[in-house]
Legacy VTK file of the C-alpha trace (Angstrom):
# vtk DataFile Version 3.0
C-alpha trace
ASCII
DATASET POLYDATA
POINTS 272 float
0.093 -0.192 -0.272
1.643 3.620 -1.270
0.194 6.146 0.728
0.989 9.631 -0.073
0.756 12.815 1.659
0.511 15.792 0.390
0.975 19.516 1.535
-2.722 20.280 0.610
-5.914 19.906 -1.304
-5.056 20.865 -4.900
-1.350 19.119 -4.658
-3.898 15.894 -3.706
-6.355 15.933 -6.738
-3.335 17.337 -8.704
-1.181 14.270 -7.721
-4.279 12.124 -8.329
-5.158 12.799 -11.783
-1.955 12.569 -12.620
-2.062 8.680 -11.904
-5.548 8.284 -13.359
-4.265 10.174 -16.870
-0.982 8.073 -16.745
-3.112 4.889 -17.318
-5.221 6.539 -19.712
-2.227 7.156 -21.729
-0.475 3.414 -21.563
-4.259 2.096 -21.898
-6.394 4.069 -23.877
-9.122 1.968 -23.316
-8.721 1.124 -19.333
-12.083 0.814 -17.242
-12.367 3.384 -14.586
-14.633 2.820 -11.670
-15.494 6.534 -10.596
-16.640 8.315 -7.366
-18.831 11.434 -6.199
-18.591 13.523 -3.310
-16.831 16.807 -2.749
-13.324 15.125 -2.436
-13.238 14.201 -6.179
-13.850 17.486 -7.622
-10.128 18.825 -7.321
-9.190 15.685 -9.383
-11.862 15.937 -11.738
-11.147 19.662 -12.286
-7.427 18.892 -12.897
-8.579 15.783 -15.955
-10.534 18.219 -17.295
-7.870 20.733 -17.592
-5.339 17.886 -18.966
-8.163 16.976 -21.835
-8.062 20.827 -23.011
-4.648 22.003 -22.639
-2.843 18.636 -23.214
-5.335 16.041 -24.950
-5.788 13.729 -22.309
-7.758 11.477 -24.766
-11.228 9.927 -23.144
-12.581 8.726 -26.317
-12.034 4.488 -25.600
-12.217 4.992 -21.831
-14.658 3.218 -20.166
-16.280 4.545 -16.656
-18.507 2.827 -13.994
-19.827 5.162 -11.301
-20.009 3.744 -7.783
-23.470 4.390 -6.595
-26.689 6.352 -6.922
-29.601 7.451 -4.966
-32.847 4.782 -5.492
-35.854 6.976 -6.918
-33.059 9.309 -8.516
-32.083 9.863 -12.119
-30.311 12.334 -14.631
-32.742 14.403 -16.252
-30.540 17.630 -18.511
-33.511 19.299 -19.283
-33.951 19.911 -15.359
-32.022 22.915 -13.522
-28.474 21.398 -11.768
-29.932 22.663 -8.531
-32.936 20.587 -9.212
-31.613 17.491 -10.227
-29.192 15.781 -7.327
-28.474 12.950 -9.078
-24.926 11.451 -8.983
-25.514 10.905 -12.716
-25.311 14.637 -13.453
-22.870 15.249 -10.833
-20.520 13.250 -12.942
-22.232 14.956 -15.999
-21.473 18.533 -14.450
-18.263 17.882 -13.090
-16.429 15.545 -15.277
-17.990 14.158 -18.690
-19.655 17.084 -20.471
-15.948 18.574 -20.332
-14.302 15.898 -22.069
-14.185 13.421 -25.110
-15.867 9.903 -23.734
-18.505 8.354 -25.468
-22.236 8.327 -24.088
-22.320 4.605 -24.567
-18.719 4.128 -23.034
-20.701 5.917 -19.223
-22.620 3.095 -17.032
-24.655 4.493 -14.321
-26.577 2.620 -11.837
-30.018 3.840 -12.639
-32.039 4.786 -9.635
-35.291 5.095 -11.435
-35.423 1.409 -12.037
-38.579 -0.743 -11.601
-36.587 -3.401 -10.188
-33.336 -2.674 -8.176
-32.551 -6.024 -7.845
-32.447 -7.194 -11.037
-30.698 -4.026 -12.075
-28.158 -4.605 -9.529
-26.980 -7.824 -11.463
-27.046 -6.186 -14.615
-24.496 -3.751 -13.712
-22.197 -6.694 -11.804
-22.452 -8.397 -15.600
-21.502 -5.064 -17.533
-18.640 -4.827 -15.199
-17.403 -8.243 -15.852
-18.531 -8.240 -19.424
-15.869 -5.015 -19.885
-13.316 -6.982 -18.597
-12.878 -5.954 -14.988
-12.065 -2.322 -13.439
-8.384 -1.363 -13.972
-8.420 1.765 -11.325
-11.390 2.416 -8.982
-11.389 5.754 -7.687
-12.501 6.124 -3.811
-12.981 8.634 -1.031
-13.801 8.105 2.334
-16.918 8.926 4.250
-16.747 10.449 7.933
-18.164 6.940 9.216
-15.462 5.451 7.069
-17.970 3.887 4.474
-17.014 3.439 0.964
-19.793 4.538 -1.648
-22.811 3.644 0.165
-21.753 0.520 2.029
-22.761 2.245 5.251
-20.934 0.257 8.256
-22.054 -3.411 9.165
-21.900 -4.176 5.853
-20.662 -7.570 4.630
-16.865 -6.879 3.111
-18.397 -9.500 0.605
-21.435 -7.997 -0.404
-22.232 -6.777 -4.405
-23.906 -4.326 -5.965
-27.090 -4.057 -3.814
-30.153 -1.631 -2.419
-28.854 0.257 0.570
-30.203 1.710 3.461
-28.382 5.250 4.159
-27.536 5.763 7.750
-28.452 9.466 9.643
-24.886 10.302 9.370
-24.634 9.450 5.293
-28.076 11.705 5.025
-26.816 14.427 7.539
-23.225 14.593 5.600
-25.366 14.250 2.288
-27.538 16.922 2.740
-24.900 19.636 3.675
-23.128 18.922 0.713
-25.428 18.881 -2.037
-29.111 19.436 -0.898
-29.342 22.141 1.308
-27.044 24.064 -1.277
-29.858 23.335 -3.786
-32.771 24.660 -1.087
-34.006 21.206 -1.160
-36.168 20.252 2.031
-34.659 17.459 4.111
-36.953 15.477 4.412
-37.071 14.981 0.035
-34.213 13.257 0.726
-33.791 9.196 -0.710
-33.208 7.279 2.181
-31.701 4.167 0.036
-29.386 3.981 -2.782
-27.741 1.611 -5.260
-24.422 0.927 -4.623
-21.709 -0.933 -5.717
-20.775 -3.704 -2.902
-17.508 -3.944 -0.637
-16.833 -6.939 -2.668
-17.360 -5.656 -6.195
-15.263 -2.639 -5.311
-11.857 -5.191 -4.310
-12.210 -6.999 -7.705
-10.749 -3.866 -9.071
-6.749 -4.302 -10.213
-5.823 -0.969 -8.990
-7.596 1.595 -6.389
-6.898 4.899 -5.419
-8.482 6.288 -2.041
-8.639 10.270 -1.933
-9.293 11.938 1.892
-8.658 15.403 2.714
-9.500 17.733 5.940
-9.305 17.266 9.769
-12.835 15.482 9.697
-11.530 12.574 8.081
-8.141 12.190 10.146
-9.660 9.882 12.692
-11.844 7.473 10.327
-8.216 7.522 7.558
-5.989 6.296 10.275
-8.828 3.894 11.414
-9.632 2.458 8.224
-5.551 2.167 6.961
-3.683 1.489 10.470
-7.226 -0.264 12.287
-8.520 -3.311 12.610
-10.224 -4.929 9.265
-13.874 -4.573 10.386
-17.414 -4.193 8.603
-17.967 -1.048 10.681
-15.534 0.420 9.090
-15.978 -0.355 5.008
-13.075 1.397 4.013
-10.768 -0.717 6.175
-11.420 -3.230 3.620
-8.393 -1.685 1.556
-6.279 -3.200 3.811
-7.737 -6.859 2.257
-6.941 -5.883 -1.351
-3.843 -7.652 -3.303
-3.627 -5.376 -6.005
-1.930 -1.908 -6.655
-3.284 0.565 -3.694
-2.739 4.202 -3.553
-3.819 6.059 -1.016
-3.561 9.958 -1.230
-4.081 12.400 1.621
-3.350 16.015 2.572
-1.661 16.638 5.477
-4.750 17.363 7.727
-6.434 13.829 6.809
-3.297 12.009 7.495
-3.047 13.672 11.032
-3.743 11.305 12.797
-1.661 8.201 11.371
0.527 6.993 13.520
3.177 6.123 11.271
3.252 8.985 9.517
7.066 9.371 9.183
7.480 5.890 7.641
5.470 6.507 4.987
6.622 10.114 4.162
10.364 8.790 4.362
9.288 5.625 1.963
8.165 8.211 -0.688
11.122 10.393 -0.682
12.839 6.816 -1.244
10.686 5.808 -3.992
11.345 9.429 -5.584
15.021 9.548 -4.587
15.781 6.189 -6.742
12.630 6.600 -8.931
10.747 3.581 -7.854
6.923 3.085 -8.705
LINES 1 273
272 0 1 2 3 4 5 6 7 8 9 10 11 12 13 14 15 16 17 18 19 20 21 22 23 24 25 26 27 28 29 30 31 32 33 34 35 36 37 38 39 40 41 42 43 44 45 46 47 48 49 50 51 52 53 54 55 56 57 58 59 60 61 62 63 64 65 66 67 68 69 70 71 72 73 74 75 76 77 78 79 80 81 82 83 84 85 86 87 88 89 90 91 92 93 94 95 96 97 98 99 100 101 102 103 104 105 106 107 108 109 110 111 112 113 114 115 116 117 118 119 120 121 122 123 124 125 126 127 128 129 130 131 132 133 134 135 136 137 138 139 140 141 142 143 144 145 146 147 148 149 150 151 152 153 154 155 156 157 158 159 160 161 162 163 164 165 166 167 168 169 170 171 172 173 174 175 176 177 178 179 180 181 182 183 184 185 186 187 188 189 190 191 192 193 194 195 196 197 198 199 200 201 202 203 204 205 206 207 208 209 210 211 212 213 214 215 216 217 218 219 220 221 222 223 224 225 226 227 228 229 230 231 232 233 234 235 236 237 238 239 240 241 242 243 244 245 246 247 248 249 250 251 252 253 254 255 256 257 258 259 260 261 262 263 264 265 266 267 268 269 270 271
């Protein structure tokens, strides 16, 4: 596990975008797993800049999003502030600014009439594509990945998940409150990739910033593996893992000096 500690959010975002761009350039038809939320916005902005200014080509890339609210779907004819779907978020923050093909973008459909069948279909599409080459992840304040709330099985697959009060509170402040939507109108269920699904990605990048994430970052990386902190499953992944943090998010780690020492050695000797 590579743990990279950057000075601030901008450095974190630029570093993460460069990792993703490196994969796209080496494998133009790569499969990306993408996350929503406030943390990856800086990464997406940098990828857009690289596309516009450096010609980063997304024309063969396929993407799969982690999650979506149940009962919510993208409506491009509706003003952005009235459409709180994660699909709309990805369109506004990334997809409409790059040359990715519409047919290469896969979303969980929150408006599905048969959530169970749709989740099985989504799993099949990931397998049909050859699996996810690189999965980008954030981490919730209670340690969840996607909408895999505390107590979720670490072997779980794509499914319907009831949301906890912590998640509802966080997402209301981040998205719905700003849009002027009443809290009572928030969805209480979501569709989400499972932990088992996420762990099948060949490579994982987890990013976190800010002091509010410091405790849960330390618990997920240095504490026991537990379903109460589903992001702790990162310790079970056998492929390439990179965790990118700003100094505030890394402030509760016990082994910070070692992580920074390893990073400096890799830079010095040009190691991967």
